[in-house]
C-alpha positions in Angstrom: 158.2 133.0 58.0 157.1 131.2 54.8 160.4 132.3 53.1 162.4 131.0 56.0 160.6 127.6 55.9 161.2 127.4 52.1 164.9 128.3 52.5 165.4 125.7 55.2 163.6 123.1 53.1 165.8 124.0 50.0 168.9 123.5 52.2 167.6 120.1 53.4 166.7 119.0 49.9 170.2 120.0 48.6 171.8 118.1 51.5 169.7 115.1 50.6 170.7 115.2 46.9 174.4 115.4 47.8 174.2 112.6 50.4 175.1 109.0 49.6 172.1 106.9 48.6 170.2 105.2 51.5 171.2 101.6 51.9 169.4 98.5 53.1 170.5 95.0 53.8 168.4 92.7 51.8 167.8 89.6 54.0 167.9 86.1 52.6 164.8 84.0 53.2 165.3 80.7 54.8 162.9 79.3 52.2 163.4 79.3 48.4 160.3 80.5 46.6 161.8 80.1 43.1 160.1 83.3 41.9 156.6 82.1 43.0 154.9 85.2 44.4 152.0 83.2 45.8 154.4 81.3 48.0 156.6 84.3 48.9 156.3 85.2 52.6 157.4 88.8 53.4 157.3 88.3 57.2 161.1 88.5 57.4 161.6 91.0 54.6 163.4 94.3 55.3 161.4 97.5 55.2 162.4 100.1 52.6 162.8 103.3 54.5 162.5 107.1 53.8 160.1 107.6 51.0 160.2 111.1 49.5 158.5 113.0 46.6 160.7 113.6 43.6 161.1 117.2 44.9 162.5 116.0 48.2 159.5 116.4 50.5 158.6 113.5 52.8 156.0 111.2 51.2 152.8 110.6 53.1 152.7 107.4 55.1 150.6 105.6 52.4 153.8 104.4 50.5 155.7 101.4 51.7 157.9 98.6 50.5 159.7 95.5 51.6 162.7 93.6 50.1 164.2 90.1 50.4 165.9 87.5 48.3 166.1 83.7 48.4 169.5 83.4 46.7 168.1 83.1 43.2 165.3 85.8 43.1 164.9 89.3 44.5 161.4 89.9 45.9 159.7 93.3 46.4 156.4 94.1 48.0 155.3 97.6 47.1 152.2 99.2 48.6 150.7 102.5 47.4 147.7 103.8 49.5 145.5 104.6 46.6 142.2 102.8 46.0 141.3 101.1 42.7 138.7 103.8 41.9 141.5 106.4 41.8 144.1 104.4 40.0 144.8 105.2 36.3 145.8 102.2 34.3 147.4 102.9 30.9 148.0 100.4 28.1 151.5 101.8 27.7 152.3 101.7 31.4 153.9 105.1 31.6 150.8 107.4 31.0 149.0 106.2 34.2 149.9 105.1 37.7 153.0 102.9 37.8 155.8 101.5 39.8 159.2 102.1 38.2 162.2 100.0 39.3 165.6 101.3 38.1 168.7 99.2 38.5 172.3 100.5 37.9 175.9 99.9 38.9 176.2 103.5 40.0 174.6 106.9 39.5 175.7 107.0 35.8 173.6 106.9 32.7 173.7 103.2 32.2 170.7 101.7 33.9 167.9 99.3 33.5 164.2 99.8 34.2 161.1 97.8 34.9 157.8 99.6 34.7 154.6 98.0 36.2 151.1 99.3 35.8 148.1 98.6 38.1 146.9 95.8 35.8 150.3 94.0 36.4 151.5 94.7 32.8 155.3 95.3 32.9 158.0 96.2 30.5 161.8 96.1 30.9 164.1 98.6 29.3 167.9 99.2 29.1 169.4 102.7 28.8 172.8 103.8 27.5 173.9 100.3 26.5 173.7 98.3 23.3 172.3 95.2 24.8 168.6 94.6 25.3 167.4 93.4 28.7 164.9 90.7 29.0 164.9 89.7 32.7 162.9 86.9 34.2 160.3 88.8 36.1 157.1 87.8 37.9 154.5 90.4 38.8 151.3 90.3 40.9 149.1 93.4 41.2 146.2 93.6 43.6 143.9 96.7 43.5 141.8 97.1 46.6 139.5 99.7 47.9 142.2 101.4 49.9 145.6 100.2 48.5 147.4 99.0 45.5 149.8 96.2 46.3 152.4 95.0 43.8 154.6 91.9 44.3 157.6 91.6 42.1 160.2 88.8 41.7 163.3 89.4 39.6 165.9 86.8 38.8 169.1 87.8 40.6 171.1 86.3 37.6 169.3 89.0 35.4 169.5 91.7 38.0 173.1 91.6 39.2 174.8 91.8 35.9 178.0 93.5 37.1 180.2 92.3 39.9 177.4 90.9 42.0 176.0 94.3 43.1 173.6 96.9 42.0 171.9 100.1 43.1 168.1 100.1 43.1 165.7 103.0 42.8 162.0 102.5 43.3 159.4 105.0 42.2 155.7 105.4 42.1 155.6 108.9 40.6 155.7 111.3 42.2 157.1 109.4 45.1 160.5 107.8 45.4 163.0 106.6 48.0 165.2 109.4 49.3 168.4 110.1 47.4 168.8 108.9 43.8 169.2 105.2 44.6 168.9 102.6 47.3 172.1 100.7 47.6 171.2 97.0 48.3 173.5 94.6 50.0 172.4 91.0 49.8 172.8 88.7 52.8 174.4 85.4 51.7 
């Protein structure tokens, strides 16, 4: 029975890997927050569905996210159900707990990344391209007894650098959205 369960899971994971990335329609807020995370109201934001581990298993329900834009900025609310006493904060971002936001035109090698640690420190990187990437980004990180909540605002002018569209991958290792990207469609 254990072998059968693993075999079925492997088939499900392979099917997931081959499937198109999940997609979400990113709603436009009726209010412009101009990148101000204190003013941002996520009540009308779209939920980011189907969180999985990097191995394809369903994530526990303690990971959630929401997305919206105001025509100028993209806003993310990311919640990881881990208390401040268990979070590992690293000065270099990558050695501890972090959120990793990847942006790409497609599933190719050229992508951009923003890493955010629990202290709210963030770093933007560009891969497989000669240009550097210095996006306008605002980050707010709140570490509570039960959850770590991260709010992010990214300038759409800096995010959508090719033909007005991008794929987005959100990770809080070892969790990620299903597939290898989340295709976002902005509501005008």
